[in-house]
Residue frames as qw, qx, qy, qz and C-alpha x, y, z in Angstrom:
[[0.948, -0.269, 0.041, -0.164, 104.53, 112.88, 108.44],
 [0.203, -0.735, 0.647, -0.006, 107.66, 111.46, 109.89],
 [0.810, 0.265, -0.492, -0.180, 109.15, 108.31, 108.37],
 [0.670, -0.527, 0.464, -0.240, 109.70, 105.54, 110.84],
 [0.462, 0.389, -0.787, -0.123, 112.18, 102.64, 110.19],
 [0.873, -0.295, 0.112, -0.371, 110.38, 99.57, 111.51],
 [0.882, 0.229, -0.395, 0.115, 113.20, 97.21, 110.68],
 [0.280, 0.467, -0.567, 0.618, 115.43, 98.69, 113.46],
 [0.559, -0.416, 0.237, -0.676, 112.73, 98.16, 116.17],
 [0.085, -0.131, 0.967, -0.201, 112.39, 95.14, 118.45],
 [0.290, -0.333, -0.807, -0.394, 109.36, 92.89, 118.21],
 [0.213, -0.563, -0.658, 0.452, 108.00, 94.29, 121.51],
 [0.020, -0.398, 0.027, 0.917, 108.29, 97.78, 120.23],
 [0.182, -0.029, -0.673, -0.716, 106.57, 96.80, 117.03],
 [0.263, -0.463, -0.846, -0.023, 103.65, 95.17, 118.87],
 [0.116, -0.609, -0.473, 0.626, 103.09, 98.25, 120.99],
 [0.043, 0.313, -0.297, -0.901, 103.27, 100.44, 117.91],
 [0.143, -0.178, -0.839, -0.493, 100.82, 98.23, 116.16],
 [0.184, -0.588, -0.751, 0.237, 98.30, 98.47, 118.92],
 [0.069, -0.535, -0.115, 0.834, 98.73, 102.30, 118.92],
 [0.116, 0.163, -0.547, -0.813, 98.18, 102.46, 115.14],
 [0.179, -0.349, -0.890, -0.233, 95.08, 100.18, 115.35],
 [0.128, -0.629, -0.579, 0.503, 93.60, 102.34, 118.00],
 [0.033, -0.437, 0.147, 0.887, 94.28, 105.40, 115.99],
 [0.125, -0.070, -0.772, -0.619, 92.58, 103.77, 112.97],
 [0.165, -0.534, -0.823, 0.107, 89.59, 102.81, 115.07],
 [0.028, -0.654, -0.295, 0.696, 89.20, 106.39, 116.37],
 [0.019, 0.242, -0.482, -0.842, 89.68, 107.64, 112.67],
 [0.137, -0.265, -0.865, -0.404, 86.85, 105.36, 111.42],
 [0.144, -0.657, -0.690, 0.268, 84.40, 106.52, 114.05],
 [0.073, -0.569, -0.006, 0.819, 85.31, 110.17, 113.28],
 [0.059, 0.009, -0.678, -0.733, 84.58, 109.55, 109.55],
 [0.144, -0.479, -0.854, -0.142, 81.12, 108.04, 110.46],
 [0.170, -0.763, -0.468, 0.411, 80.35, 111.11, 112.56],
 [0.404, 0.781, 0.198, 0.433, 81.76, 113.51, 109.89],
 [0.398, -0.897, 0.066, 0.182, 84.27, 114.95, 112.44],
 [0.680, -0.206, 0.413, 0.569, 87.39, 113.94, 110.50],
 [0.364, 0.855, -0.061, -0.365, 88.67, 116.48, 107.95],
 [0.088, 0.616, -0.735, -0.271, 91.88, 114.70, 106.80],
 [0.925, 0.160, 0.094, -0.332, 90.59, 111.66, 104.85],
 [0.621, 0.567, -0.529, 0.113, 94.14, 110.63, 103.74],
 [0.272, -0.550, 0.678, -0.405, 95.01, 109.79, 107.35],
 [0.881, -0.028, 0.359, -0.308, 93.10, 106.53, 107.16],
 [0.827, 0.526, -0.193, 0.047, 95.02, 105.42, 104.07],
 [0.264, 0.677, -0.588, 0.355, 98.27, 106.25, 105.76],
 [0.568, -0.398, 0.571, -0.439, 97.29, 104.40, 108.98],
 [0.966, 0.116, 0.174, -0.153, 96.36, 101.22, 107.04],
 [0.665, 0.625, -0.360, 0.195, 99.71, 101.39, 105.19],
 [0.084, -0.639, 0.632, -0.430, 101.65, 101.81, 108.46],
 [0.776, -0.213, 0.455, -0.380, 99.75, 98.95, 110.03],
 [0.936, 0.350, -0.034, -0.020, 100.52, 96.69, 107.00],
 [0.434, 0.675, -0.507, 0.313, 104.26, 97.69, 107.10],
 [0.349, -0.518, 0.652, -0.430, 104.49, 96.82, 110.86],
 [0.904, 0.005, 0.329, -0.272, 102.66, 93.48, 110.30],
 [0.790, 0.557, -0.246, 0.070, 105.16, 92.70, 107.47],
 [0.176, 0.664, -0.624, 0.373, 108.20, 93.37, 109.47],
 [0.589, -0.370, 0.569, -0.439, 106.84, 91.34, 112.36],
 [0.955, 0.221, 0.109, -0.165, 106.08, 88.37, 110.04],
 [0.619, 0.632, -0.415, 0.212, 109.71, 88.62, 108.63],
 [0.117, -0.583, 0.664, -0.453, 111.15, 88.58, 112.14],
 [0.823, -0.130, 0.371, -0.411, 108.89, 85.64, 113.02],
 [0.922, 0.377, -0.059, -0.067, 110.05, 83.57, 110.04],
 [0.408, 0.704, -0.536, 0.225, 113.69, 84.06, 110.70]]
């Protein structure tokens, strides 16, 4: 998995990335319920990336 530096992105890019990650997590959750997903660590990684993006957005908002 490629490491993304969220601090160098603009808030608009972060919001777009956040919606993409949330959609990927939603698809992952439905895949788990139907036993179609093989990589269960993907969900943990998606949740962590969503949290990182939200943290950076909050930091930018407070500045």
